C-alpha positions as CSV (number, residue, x, y, z in Angstrom):
1,M,-0.1,26.9,-12.8
2,S,1.9,24.0,-14.1
3,L,5.0,26.1,-14.7
4,H,4.8,27.4,-11.2
5,I,4.7,23.9,-9.8
6,L,7.7,22.8,-12.0
7,H,9.7,25.8,-10.7
8,H,8.7,24.8,-7.1
9,L,9.9,21.2,-7.7
10,Q,13.1,22.5,-9.2
11,S,13.8,24.7,-6.2
12,M,13.1,21.7,-3.9
13,L,15.7,19.7,-5.8
14,Q,18.3,22.5,-5.5
15,H,18.7,22.3,-1.7
16,E,20.7,25.1,-0.1
17,S,23.5,22.8,1.0
18,A,23.9,21.3,-2.4
19,Q,23.3,18.0,-0.8
20,P,20.6,15.7,-2.2
21,L,17.3,16.0,-0.3
22,P,16.5,13.0,1.8
23,L,14.2,10.7,-0.2
24,L,11.3,10.9,2.3
25,H,11.5,14.7,2.4
26,F,11.5,14.8,-1.4
27,L,8.6,12.3,-1.7
28,S,6.5,14.2,0.9
29,H,6.9,17.4,-1.2
30,L,6.2,15.5,-4.4
31,S,3.0,13.9,-3.0
32,H,1.9,17.4,-2.0
33,L,2.4,18.6,-5.5
34,M,0.5,15.7,-6.9
35,L,-2.4,16.5,-4.7
36,V,-2.4,20.0,-6.0
37,L,-2.4,18.8,-9.6
38,L,-5.4,16.5,-9.1
39,L,-8.7,17.9,-10.4
40,P,-12.2,16.8,-9.4
41,P,-12.9,15.4,-12.8
42,Q,-10.0,13.0,-12.3
43,D,-11.5,11.9,-9.0
44,I,-14.8,11.2,-10.8
45,F,-13.0,9.2,-13.5
46,S,-11.2,7.1,-10.8
47,M,-14.5,6.6,-8.9
48,G,-16.1,5.4,-12.2
49,C,-13.3,2.8,-12.5
50,V,-13.7,1.7,-8.9
51,I,-17.5,1.3,-9.3
52,A,-17.0,-0.6,-12.6
53,E,-14.6,-3.0,-10.8
54,L,-17.1,-3.6,-8.0
55,W,-19.8,-4.5,-10.5
56,L,-17.4,-6.7,-12.4
57,D,-16.6,-8.7,-9.2
58,G,-13.1,-7.3,-8.9
59,R,-12.0,-7.9,-12.5
60,A,-9.9,-5.0,-13.8
61,F,-11.9,-2.5,-15.8
62,F,-8.8,-1.1,-17.4
63,D,-5.3,-2.4,-17.7
64,L,-2.5,0.0,-18.8
65,S,-2.7,-0.8,-22.5
66,R,-6.5,-0.5,-22.5
67,L,-6.4,2.7,-20.6
68,L,-3.9,4.2,-23.0
69,A,-5.9,3.0,-26.0
70,Y,-9.1,4.5,-24.5
71,R,-7.3,7.8,-24.1
72,R,-6.4,7.6,-27.8
73,R,-10.0,6.7,-28.7
74,E,-8.9,3.3,-29.9
75,Y,-10.8,1.2,-27.2
76,D,-14.4,1.3,-26.2
77,P,-14.9,-0.2,-22.7
78,T,-18.7,-0.6,-23.2
79,A,-18.3,-4.3,-24.0
80,A,-16.5,-4.8,-20.6
81,L,-19.7,-3.7,-18.9
82,A,-22.0,-6.2,-20.8
83,G,-23.0,-8.0,-17.6
84,V,-23.7,-4.8,-15.6
85,E,-27.2,-3.4,-15.1
86,P,-27.9,-0.9,-17.9
87,D,-28.4,2.1,-15.6
88,M,-25.2,1.4,-13.7
89,A,-23.2,0.9,-17.0
90,E,-24.6,4.2,-18.2
91,L,-23.4,5.9,-15.0
92,I,-20.0,4.4,-15.2
93,M,-19.6,5.4,-18.9
94,H,-20.6,9.0,-17.9
95,M,-18.1,9.0,-15.1
96,I,-15.2,7.9,-17.3
97,Q,-15.9,10.1,-20.2
98,R,-12.8,11.6,-21.9
99,S,-14.3,15.1,-21.9
100,P,-14.8,15.7,-18.2
101,G,-15.6,19.4,-18.8
102,R,-19.1,18.3,-20.0
103,Y,-20.2,17.8,-16.4
104,Q,-20.2,20.2,-13.5
105,V,-18.2,19.3,-10.4
106,D,-19.1,21.0,-7.2
107,R,-16.9,21.2,-4.1
108,V,-18.1,19.5,-1.0
């Protein structure tokens, strides 16, 4: 599927008239492709981050360096949830797990 999307993106960039695509036209196609690439587990991860920030009174749960370290298994965000109710912290940690295939995602 990724290869198909890359070919589609390449064909969009090679416009018939050999003129560069207008930026807005290109961005609209790119945003459509990004929506196609998003998976329900990514939405759950994002919602887990939003819920964490709500419980942390707006403090960032991840910054870029922590997020990348978490992805490499070099950062444990559990300490950042120290002031959060245990049941809610457990839910957040479940939502942001690195192996999203472990939970079932149903379409609404």
